[in-house]
Predicted model as a PDB file, atoms N, CA, C, CB and O in Angstrom, pLDDT in the B-factor column:
MODEL        1                                                                  
ATOM      1  N   MET A   1      29.166 109.200 102.130  1.00 77.00           N  
ATOM      2  CA  MET A   1      29.764 110.491 102.364  1.00 77.00           C  
ATOM      3  C   MET A   1      29.066 111.146 103.553  1.00 77.00           C  
ATOM      4  CB  MET A   1      29.676 111.379 101.101  1.00 77.00           C  
ATOM      5  O   MET A   1      27.886 110.921 103.819  1.00 77.00           O  
ATOM      6  N   THR A   2      29.813 111.932 104.226  1.00 78.00           N  
ATOM      7  CA  THR A   2      29.247 112.615 105.384  1.00 78.00           C  
ATOM      8  C   THR A   2      29.385 114.126 105.238  1.00 78.00           C  
ATOM      9  CB  THR A   2      29.929 112.141 106.674  1.00 78.00           C  
ATOM     10  O   THR A   2      30.238 114.631 104.508  1.00 78.00           O  
ATOM     11  N   LEU A   3      28.544 114.806 105.936  1.00 85.00           N  
ATOM     12  CA  LEU A   3      28.571 116.261 105.995  1.00 85.00           C  
ATOM     13  C   LEU A   3      28.502 116.625 107.479  1.00 85.00           C  
ATOM     14  CB  LEU A   3      27.379 116.917 105.162  1.00 85.00           C  
ATOM     15  O   LEU A   3      27.486 116.393 108.135  1.00 85.00           O  
ATOM     16  N   ARG A   4      29.572 117.189 107.994  1.00 88.00           N  
ATOM     17  CA  ARG A   4      29.668 117.513 109.419  1.00 88.00           C  
ATOM     18  C   ARG A   4      29.391 116.281 110.294  1.00 88.00           C  
ATOM     19  CB  ARG A   4      28.684 118.641 109.773  1.00 88.00           C  
ATOM     20  O   ARG A   4      28.711 116.370 111.316  1.00 88.00           O  
ATOM     21  N   GLY A   5      29.935 115.128 109.867  1.00 89.00           N  
ATOM     22  CA  GLY A   5      29.821 113.910 110.653  1.00 89.00           C  
ATOM     23  C   GLY A   5      28.519 113.141 110.498  1.00 89.00           C  
ATOM     24  O   GLY A   5      28.373 112.070 111.087  1.00 89.00           O  
ATOM     25  N   GLU A   6      27.576 113.649 109.731  1.00 89.00           N  
ATOM     26  CA  GLU A   6      26.289 112.973 109.498  1.00 89.00           C  
ATOM     27  C   GLU A   6      26.256 112.390 108.085  1.00 89.00           C  
ATOM     28  CB  GLU A   6      25.098 113.959 109.706  1.00 89.00           C  
ATOM     29  O   GLU A   6      26.814 112.965 107.151  1.00 89.00           O  
ATOM     30  N   ARG A   7      25.601 111.252 107.947  1.00 89.00           N  
ATOM     31  CA  ARG A   7      25.449 110.669 106.604  1.00 89.00           C  
ATOM     32  C   ARG A   7      24.699 111.650 105.721  1.00 89.00           C  
ATOM     33  CB  ARG A   7      24.700 109.298 106.660  1.00 89.00           C  
ATOM     34  O   ARG A   7      23.648 112.158 106.111  1.00 89.00           O  
ATOM     35  N   ALA A   8      25.239 111.927 104.513  1.00 90.00           N  
ATOM     36  CA  ALA A   8      24.632 112.945 103.676  1.00 90.00           C  
ATOM     37  C   ALA A   8      24.403 112.499 102.243  1.00 90.00           C  
ATOM     38  CB  ALA A   8      25.478 114.159 103.683  1.00 90.00           C  
ATOM     39  O   ALA A   8      23.516 113.029 101.573  1.00 90.00           O  
ATOM     40  N   ALA A   9      25.182 111.537 101.753  1.00 91.00           N  
ATOM     41  CA  ALA A   9      25.057 111.157 100.346  1.00 91.00           C  
ATOM     42  C   ALA A   9      25.519 109.720 100.163  1.00 91.00           C  
ATOM     43  CB  ALA A   9      25.874 112.111  99.439  1.00 91.00           C  
ATOM     44  O   ALA A   9      26.277 109.177 100.967  1.00 91.00           O  
ATOM     45  N   VAL A  10      25.039 109.125  99.084  1.00 89.00           N  
ATOM     46  CA  VAL A  10      25.444 107.776  98.707  1.00 89.00           C  
ATOM     47  C   VAL A  10      25.853 107.818  97.250  1.00 89.00           C  
ATOM     48  CB  VAL A  10      24.299 106.734  98.950  1.00 89.00           C  
ATOM     49  O   VAL A  10      25.165 108.427  96.430  1.00 89.00           O  
ATOM     50  N   VAL A  11      26.957 107.184  96.919  1.00 93.00           N  
ATOM     51  CA  VAL A  11      27.416 107.138  95.537  1.00 93.00           C  
ATOM     52  C   VAL A  11      27.080 105.757  94.982  1.00 93.00           C  
ATOM     53  CB  VAL A  11      28.955 107.440  95.431  1.00 93.00           C  
ATOM     54  O   VAL A  11      27.495 104.736  95.531  1.00 93.00           O  
ATOM     55  N   LEU A  12      26.321 105.740  93.882  1.00 92.00           N  
ATOM     56  CA  LEU A  12      25.920 104.498  93.212  1.00 92.00           C  
ATOM     57  C   LEU A  12      26.298 104.565  91.753  1.00 92.00           C  
ATOM     58  CB  LEU A  12      24.405 104.246  93.363  1.00 92.00           C  
ATOM     59  O   LEU A  12      26.453 105.646  91.184  1.00 92.00           O  
ATOM     60  N   SER A  13      26.445 103.401  91.154  1.00 91.00           N  
ATOM     61  CA  SER A  13      26.605 103.382  89.702  1.00 91.00           C  
ATOM     62  C   SER A  13      25.268 103.754  89.082  1.00 91.00           C  
ATOM     63  CB  SER A  13      27.097 101.982  89.194  1.00 91.00           C  
ATOM     64  O   SER A  13      24.224 103.610  89.718  1.00 91.00           O  
ATOM     65  N   ALA A  14      25.293 104.232  87.842  1.00 86.00           N  
ATOM     66  CA  ALA A  14      24.053 104.586  87.149  1.00 86.00           C  
ATOM     67  C   ALA A  14      23.147 103.360  87.025  1.00 86.00           C  
ATOM     68  CB  ALA A  14      24.359 105.174  85.750  1.00 86.00           C  
ATOM     69  O   ALA A  14      21.926 103.478  87.124  1.00 86.00           O  
ATOM     70  N   GLU A  15      23.737 102.190  86.809  1.00 86.00           N  
ATOM     71  CA  GLU A  15      22.954 100.948  86.679  1.00 86.00           C  
ATOM     72  C   GLU A  15      22.224 100.626  87.989  1.00 86.00           C  
ATOM     73  CB  GLU A  15      23.876  99.764  86.279  1.00 86.00           C  
ATOM     74  O   GLU A  15      21.044 100.276  87.975  1.00 86.00           O  
ATOM     75  N   ASP A  16      22.925 100.744  89.109  1.00 89.00           N  
ATOM     76  CA  ASP A  16      22.291 100.488  90.413  1.00 89.00           C  
ATOM     77  C   ASP A  16      21.193 101.505  90.699  1.00 89.00           C  
ATOM     78  CB  ASP A  16      23.340 100.523  91.539  1.00 89.00           C  
ATOM     79  O   ASP A  16      20.130 101.147  91.206  1.00 89.00           O  
ATOM     80  N   TYR A  17      21.446 102.768  90.376  1.00 87.00           N  
ATOM     81  CA  TYR A  17      20.430 103.801  90.585  1.00 87.00           C  
ATOM     82  C   TYR A  17      19.175 103.496  89.766  1.00 87.00           C  
ATOM     83  CB  TYR A  17      20.989 105.190  90.211  1.00 87.00           C  
ATOM     84  O   TYR A  17      18.060 103.571  90.281  1.00 87.00           O  
ATOM     85  N   ASP A  18      19.359 103.153  88.495  1.00 82.00           N  
ATOM     86  CA  ASP A  18      18.211 102.837  87.637  1.00 82.00           C  
ATOM     87  C   ASP A  18      17.437 101.650  88.188  1.00 82.00           C  
ATOM     88  CB  ASP A  18      18.672 102.543  86.199  1.00 82.00           C  
ATOM     89  O   ASP A  18      16.206 101.641  88.183  1.00 82.00           O  
ATOM     90  N   ARG A  19      18.169 100.651  88.661  1.00 84.00           N  
ATOM     91  CA  ARG A  19      17.511  99.450  89.194  1.00 84.00           C  
ATOM     92  C   ARG A  19      16.714  99.794  90.451  1.00 84.00           C  
ATOM     93  CB  ARG A  19      18.554  98.347  89.506  1.00 84.00           C  
ATOM     94  O   ARG A  19      15.593  99.315  90.626  1.00 84.00           O  
ATOM     95  N   LEU A  20      17.281 100.615  91.320  1.00 87.00           N  
ATOM     96  CA  LEU A  20      16.622 100.948  92.578  1.00 87.00           C  
ATOM     97  C   LEU A  20      15.485 101.948  92.419  1.00 87.00           C  
ATOM     98  CB  LEU A  20      17.627 101.491  93.542  1.00 87.00           C  
ATOM     99  O   LEU A  20      14.519 101.904  93.181  1.00 87.00           O  
ATOM    100  N   SER A  21      15.580 102.835  91.458  1.00 85.00           N  
ATOM    101  CA  SER A  21      14.570 103.887  91.334  1.00 85.00           C  
ATOM    102  C   SER A  21      13.614 103.663  90.173  1.00 85.00           C  
ATOM    103  CB  SER A  21      15.240 105.220  91.173  1.00 85.00           C  
ATOM    104  O   SER A  21      12.686 104.447  89.973  1.00 85.00           O  
ATOM    105  N   GLY A  22      13.828 102.615  89.418  1.00 80.00           N  
ATOM    106  CA  GLY A  22      13.007 102.362  88.239  1.00 80.00           C  
ATOM    107  C   GLY A  22      11.613 101.892  88.572  1.00 80.00           C  
ATOM    108  O   GLY A  22      11.241 101.746  89.736  1.00 80.00           O  
ATOM    109  N   LYS A  23      10.857 101.659  87.527  1.00 77.00           N  
ATOM    110  CA  LYS A  23       9.479 101.182  87.646  1.00 77.00           C  
ATOM    111  C   LYS A  23       9.452  99.846  88.382  1.00 77.00           C  
ATOM    112  CB  LYS A  23       8.823 101.045  86.251  1.00 77.00           C  
ATOM    113  O   LYS A  23      10.236  98.943  88.089  1.00 77.00           O  
ATOM    114  N   LYS A  24       8.554  99.741  89.323  1.00 78.00           N  
ATOM    115  CA  LYS A  24       8.388  98.493  90.072  1.00 78.00           C  
ATOM    116  C   LYS A  24       7.665  97.480  89.192  1.00 78.00           C  
ATOM    117  CB  LYS A  24       7.603  98.732  91.402  1.00 78.00           C  
ATOM    118  O   LYS A  24       6.774  97.831  88.419  1.00 78.00           O  
ATOM    119  N   LYS A  25       8.062  96.225  89.324  1.00 79.00           N  
ATOM    120  CA  LYS A  25       7.405  95.157  88.571  1.00 79.00           C  
ATOM    121  C   LYS A  25       6.025  94.880  89.162  1.00 79.00           C  
ATOM    122  CB  LYS A  25       8.268  93.869  88.576  1.00 79.00           C  
ATOM    123  O   LYS A  25       5.801  95.043  90.361  1.00 79.00           O  
ATOM    124  N   SER A  26       5.111  94.460  88.299  1.00 83.00           N  
ATOM    125  CA  SER A  26       3.814  94.005  88.793  1.00 83.00           C  
ATOM    126  C   SER A  26       4.024  92.656  89.479  1.00 83.00           C  
ATOM    127  CB  SER A  26       2.758  93.898  87.628  1.00 83.00           C  
ATOM    128  O   SER A  26       5.080  92.042  89.330  1.00 83.00           O  
ATOM    129  N   LEU A  27       3.037  92.199  90.219  1.00 88.00           N  
ATOM    130  CA  LEU A  27       3.147  90.902  90.880  1.00 88.00           C  
ATOM    131  C   LEU A  27       3.387  89.803  89.843  1.00 88.00           C  
ATOM    132  CB  LEU A  27       1.873  90.600  91.706  1.00 88.00           C  
ATOM    133  O   LEU A  27       4.220  88.921  90.055  1.00 88.00           O  
ATOM    134  N   ALA A  28       2.664  89.853  88.729  1.00 88.00           N  
ATOM    135  CA  ALA A  28       2.826  88.836  87.684  1.00 88.00           C  
ATOM    136  C   ALA A  28       4.245  88.863  87.116  1.00 88.00           C  
ATOM    137  CB  ALA A  28       1.799  89.055  86.554  1.00 88.00           C  
ATOM    138  O   ALA A  28       4.853  87.810  86.924  1.00 88.00           O  
ATOM    139  N   GLU A  29       4.778  90.060  86.846  1.00 84.00           N  
ATOM    140  CA  GLU A  29       6.147  90.165  86.331  1.00 84.00           C  
ATOM    141  C   GLU A  29       7.146  89.628  87.353  1.00 84.00           C  
ATOM    142  CB  GLU A  29       6.484  91.631  85.975  1.00 84.00           C  
ATOM    143  O   GLU A  29       8.101  88.938  86.995  1.00 84.00           O  
ATOM    144  N   TYR A  30       6.919  89.947  88.622  1.00 85.00           N  
ATOM    145  CA  TYR A  30       7.801  89.477  89.680  1.00 85.00           C  
ATOM    146  C   TYR A  30       7.801  87.954  89.752  1.00 85.00           C  
ATOM    147  CB  TYR A  30       7.383  90.072  91.025  1.00 85.00           C  
ATOM    148  O   TYR A  30       8.861  87.333  89.837  1.00 85.00           O  
ATOM    149  N   LEU A  31       6.617  87.353  89.718  1.00 85.00           N  
ATOM    150  CA  LEU A  31       6.522  85.899  89.802  1.00 85.00           C  
ATOM    151  C   LEU A  31       7.122  85.214  88.581  1.00 85.00           C  
ATOM    152  CB  LEU A  31       5.076  85.482  89.965  1.00 85.00           C  
ATOM    153  O   LEU A  31       7.724  84.147  88.695  1.00 85.00           O  
ATOM    154  N   LEU A  32       6.955  85.828  87.413  1.00 87.00           N  
ATOM    155  CA  LEU A  32       7.484  85.228  86.188  1.00 87.00           C  
ATOM    156  C   LEU A  32       9.004  85.325  86.090  1.00 87.00           C  
ATOM    157  CB  LEU A  32       6.859  85.890  84.983  1.00 87.00           C  
ATOM    158  O   LEU A  32       9.616  84.603  85.303  1.00 87.00           O  
ATOM    159  N   THR A  33       9.616  86.197  86.869  1.00 86.00           N  
ATOM    160  CA  THR A  33      11.075  86.320  86.826  1.00 86.00           C  
ATOM    161  C   THR A  33      11.741  85.581  87.982  1.00 86.00           C  
ATOM    162  CB  THR A  33      11.479  87.788  86.853  1.00 86.00           C  
ATOM    163  O   THR A  33      12.906  85.825  88.295  1.00 86.00           O  
ATOM    164  N   GLY A  34      11.004  84.687  88.605  1.00 82.00           N  
ATOM    165  CA  GLY A  34      11.542  83.913  89.722  1.00 82.00           C  
ATOM    166  C   GLY A  34      12.535  82.872  89.249  1.00 82.00           C  
ATOM    167  O   GLY A  34      12.900  82.836  88.074  1.00 82.00           O  
ATOM    168  N   PRO A  35      12.968  82.032  90.162  1.00 85.00           N  
ATOM    169  CA  PRO A  35      13.965  81.010  89.812  1.00 85.00           C  
ATOM    170  C   PRO A  35      13.402  80.008  88.810  1.00 85.00           C  
ATOM    171  CB  PRO A  35      14.442  80.275  91.073  1.00 85.00           C  
ATOM    172  O   PRO A  35      12.197  79.759  88.760  1.00 85.00           O  
ATOM    173  N   VAL A  36      14.291  79.449  88.025  1.00 83.00           N  
ATOM    174  CA  VAL A  36      13.904  78.449  87.028  1.00 83.00           C  
ATOM    175  C   VAL A  36      13.554  77.152  87.752  1.00 83.00           C  
ATOM    176  CB  VAL A  36      15.049  78.216  85.982  1.00 83.00           C  
ATOM    177  O   VAL A  36      14.245  76.746  88.686  1.00 83.00           O  
ATOM    178  N   TRP A  37      12.484  76.515  87.316  1.00 82.00           N  
ATOM    179  CA  TRP A  37      12.085  75.246  87.911  1.00 82.00           C  
ATOM    180  C   TRP A  37      13.008  74.141  87.417  1.00 82.00           C  
ATOM    181  CB  TRP A  37      10.610  74.917  87.575  1.00 82.00           C  
ATOM    182  O   TRP A  37      13.378  74.103  86.243  1.00 82.00           O  
ATOM    183  N   ASP A  38      13.375  73.248  88.321  1.00 88.00           N  
ATOM    184  CA  ASP A  38      14.143  72.099  87.862  1.00 88.00           C  
ATOM    185  C   ASP A  38      13.180  71.125  87.169  1.00 88.00           C  
ATOM    186  CB  ASP A  38      14.897  71.405  89.056  1.00 88.00           C  
ATOM    187  O   ASP A  38      11.962  71.244  87.303  1.00 88.00           O  
ATOM    188  N   ASP A  39      13.731  70.181  86.442  1.00 90.00           N  
ATOM    189  CA  ASP A  39      12.910  69.277  85.623  1.00 90.00           C  
ATOM    190  C   ASP A  39      11.919  68.462  86.451  1.00 90.00           C  
ATOM    191  CB  ASP A  39      13.803  68.335  84.843  1.00 90.00           C  
ATOM    192  O   ASP A  39      10.785  68.255  86.021  1.00 90.00           O  
ATOM    193  N   ASP A  40      12.327  67.998  87.630  1.00 91.00           N  
ATOM    194  CA  ASP A  40      11.430  67.193  88.471  1.00 91.00           C  
ATOM    195  C   ASP A  40      10.226  68.000  88.934  1.00 91.00           C  
ATOM    196  CB  ASP A  40      12.183  66.647  89.684  1.00 91.00           C  
ATOM    197  O   ASP A  40       9.102  67.500  88.926  1.00 91.00           O  
ATOM    198  N   PHE A  41      10.457  69.251  89.341  1.00 88.00           N  
ATOM    199  CA  PHE A  41       9.353  70.089  89.792  1.00 88.00           C  
ATOM    200  C   PHE A  41       8.416  70.430  88.641  1.00 88.00           C  
ATOM    201  CB  PHE A  41       9.884  71.369  90.432  1.00 88.00           C  
ATOM    202  O   PHE A  41       7.197  70.377  88.805  1.00 88.00           O  
ATOM    203  N   ALA A  42       8.958  70.776  87.488  1.00 86.00           N  
ATOM    204  CA  ALA A  42       8.138  71.100  86.322  1.00 86.00           C  
ATOM    205  C   ALA A  42       7.301  69.898  85.909  1.00 86.00           C  
ATOM    206  CB  ALA A  42       9.020  71.563  85.150  1.00 86.00           C  
ATOM    207  O   ALA A  42       6.138  70.045  85.534  1.00 86.00           O  
ATOM    208  N   GLU A  43       7.887  68.722  85.978  1.00 89.00           N  
ATOM    209  CA  GLU A  43       7.158  67.500  85.630  1.00 89.00           C  
ATOM    210  C   GLU A  43       5.996  67.274  86.597  1.00 89.00           C  
ATOM    211  CB  GLU A  43       8.106  66.281  85.641  1.00 89.00           C  
ATOM    212  O   GLU A  43       4.905  66.892  86.173  1.00 89.00           O  
ATOM    213  N   GLU A  44       6.220  67.505  87.882  1.00 87.00           N  
ATOM    214  CA  GLU A  44       5.176  67.335  88.887  1.00 87.00           C  
ATOM    215  C   GLU A  44       4.039  68.329  88.665  1.00 87.00           C  
ATOM    216  CB  GLU A  44       5.758  67.502  90.295  1.00 87.00           C  
ATOM    217  O   GLU A  44       2.870  67.959  88.778  1.00 87.00           O  
ATOM    218  N   VAL A  45       4.357  69.562  88.357  1.00 83.00           N  
ATOM    219  CA  VAL A  45       3.330  70.571  88.089  1.00 83.00           C  
ATOM    220  C   VAL A  45       2.517  70.179  86.866  1.00 83.00           C  
ATOM    221  CB  VAL A  45       3.966  71.962  87.885  1.00 83.00           C  
ATOM    222  O   VAL A  45       1.292  70.292  86.883  1.00 83.00           O  
ATOM    223  N   ASN A  46       3.161  69.728  85.824  1.00 86.00           N  
ATOM    224  CA  ASN A  46       2.456  69.339  84.602  1.00 86.00           C  
ATOM    225  C   ASN A  46       1.599  68.098  84.789  1.00 86.00           C  
ATOM    226  CB  ASN A  46       3.445  69.101  83.492  1.00 86.00           C  
ATOM    227  O   ASN A  46       0.643  67.887  84.042  1.00 86.00           O  
ATOM    228  N   ARG A  47       1.929  67.277  85.776  1.00 86.00           N  
ATOM    229  CA  ARG A  47       1.178  66.052  86.034  1.00 86.00           C  
ATOM    230  C   ARG A  47      -0.138  66.330  86.764  1.00 86.00           C  
ATOM    231  CB  ARG A  47       2.026  65.083  86.846  1.00 86.00           C  
ATOM    232  O   ARG A  47      -1.045  65.498  86.739  1.00 86.00           O  
ATOM    233  N   ARG A  48      -0.247  67.486  87.409  1.00 81.00           N  
ATOM    234  CA  ARG A  48      -1.450  67.820  88.180  1.00 81.00           C  
ATOM    235  C   ARG A  48      -2.679  67.932  87.286  1.00 81.00           C  
ATOM    236  CB  ARG A  48      -1.244  69.128  88.941  1.00 81.00           C  
ATOM    237  O   ARG A  48      -2.577  68.234  86.097  1.00 81.00           O  
ATOM    238  N   SER A  49      -3.821  67.686  87.873  1.00 76.00           N  
ATOM    239  CA  SER A  49      -5.088  67.803  87.173  1.00 76.00           C  
ATOM    240  C   SER A  49      -5.348  69.266  86.799  1.00 76.00           C  
ATOM    241  CB  SER A  49      -6.239  67.249  88.040  1.00 76.00           C  
ATOM    242  O   SER A  49      -4.934  70.169  87.527  1.00 76.00           O  
ATOM    243  N   ASP A  50      -6.022  69.507  85.687  1.00 76.00           N  
ATOM    244  CA  ASP A  50      -6.353  70.866  85.263  1.00 76.00           C  
ATOM    245  C   ASP A  50      -7.520  71.446  86.051  1.00 76.00           C  
ATOM    246  CB  ASP A  50      -6.678  70.884  83.783  1.00 76.00           C  
ATOM    247  O   ASP A  50      -7.726  72.660  86.034  1.00 76.00           O  
ATOM    248  N   THR A  51      -8.274  70.621  86.729  1.00 75.00           N  
ATOM    249  CA  THR A  51      -9.426  71.099  87.478  1.00 75.00           C  
ATOM    250  C   THR A  51      -9.020  71.511  88.890  1.00 75.00           C  
ATOM    251  CB  THR A  51     -10.514  70.021  87.529  1.00 75.00           C  
ATOM    252  O   THR A  51      -8.067  70.973  89.454  1.00 75.00           O  
ATOM    253  N   MET A  52      -9.728  72.440  89.437  1.00 72.00           N  
ATOM    254  CA  MET A  52      -9.440  72.922  90.785  1.00 72.00           C  
ATOM    255  C   MET A  52     -10.073  72.031  91.855  1.00 72.00           C  
ATOM    256  CB  MET A  52      -9.934  74.355  90.944  1.00 72.00           C  
ATOM    257  O   MET A  52      -9.843  72.254  93.044  1.00 72.00           O  
ATOM    258  N   ILE A  53     -10.855  71.041  91.469  1.00 76.00           N  
ATOM    259  CA  ILE A  53     -11.552  70.181  92.413  1.00 76.00           C  
ATOM    260  C   ILE A  53     -10.572  69.134  92.943  1.00 76.00           C  
ATOM    261  CB  ILE A  53     -12.788  69.505  91.747  1.00 76.00           C  
ATOM    262  O   ILE A  53      -9.888  68.457  92.175  1.00 76.00           O  
ATOM    263  N   ARG A  54     -10.522  69.017  94.258  1.00 74.00           N  
ATOM    264  CA  ARG A  54      -9.656  68.035  94.895  1.00 74.00           C  
ATOM    265  C   ARG A  54     -10.486  67.236  95.894  1.00 74.00           C  
ATOM    266  CB  ARG A  54      -8.441  68.722  95.596  1.00 74.00           C  
ATOM    267  O   ARG A  54     -11.382  67.780  96.539  1.00 74.00           O  
ATOM    268  N   ASP A  55     -10.188  65.948  96.019  1.00 77.00           N  
ATOM    269  CA  ASP A  55     -10.811  65.105  97.022  1.00 77.00           C  
ATOM    270  C   ASP A  55     -10.175  65.422  98.378  1.00 77.00           C  
ATOM    271  CB  ASP A  55     -10.656  63.590  96.662  1.00 77.00           C  
ATOM    272  O   ASP A  55      -8.954  65.541  98.483  1.00 77.00           O  
ATOM    273  N   ILE A  56     -10.997  65.557  99.398  1.00 81.00           N  
ATOM    274  CA  ILE A  56     -10.486  65.773 100.748  1.00 81.00           C  
ATOM    275  C   ILE A  56     -11.124  64.778 101.688  1.00 81.00           C  
ATOM    276  CB  ILE A  56     -10.751  67.216 101.224  1.00 81.00           C  
ATOM    277  O   ILE A  56     -12.243  64.319 101.458  1.00 81.00           O  
ATOM    278  N   ASP A  57     -10.408  64.444 102.749  1.00 83.00           N  
ATOM    279  CA  ASP A  57     -10.922  63.541 103.775  1.00 83.00           C  
ATOM    280  C   ASP A  57     -11.355  64.380 104.961  1.00 83.00           C  
ATOM    281  CB  ASP A  57      -9.854  62.476 104.197  1.00 83.00           C  
ATOM    282  O   ASP A  57     -10.675  65.331 105.347  1.00 83.00           O  
ATOM    283  N   PHE A  58     -12.505  64.016 105.542  1.00 79.00           N  
ATOM    284  CA  PHE A  58     -12.989  64.704 106.745  1.00 79.00           C  
ATOM    285  C   PHE A  58     -12.729  63.877 107.956  1.00 79.00           C  
ATOM    286  CB  PHE A  58     -14.470  65.019 106.645  1.00 79.00           C  
ATOM    287  O   PHE A  58     -13.065  64.287 109.067  1.00 79.00           O  
TER     288      PHE A  58                                                      
ENDMDL                                                                          
END                                                                             
């Protein structure tokens, strides 16, 4: 909507307004709501070692 030719207002559904103005997700919540892993990727992640130590070549 305009007022004297200038942008003045935006009309949104209540659902869109709530989504845009609502509480922001924490980083953890954001990451946990990401795309679903396909079976091959999930299998590869589960196959990894539990330790953070990795062999590297110099």
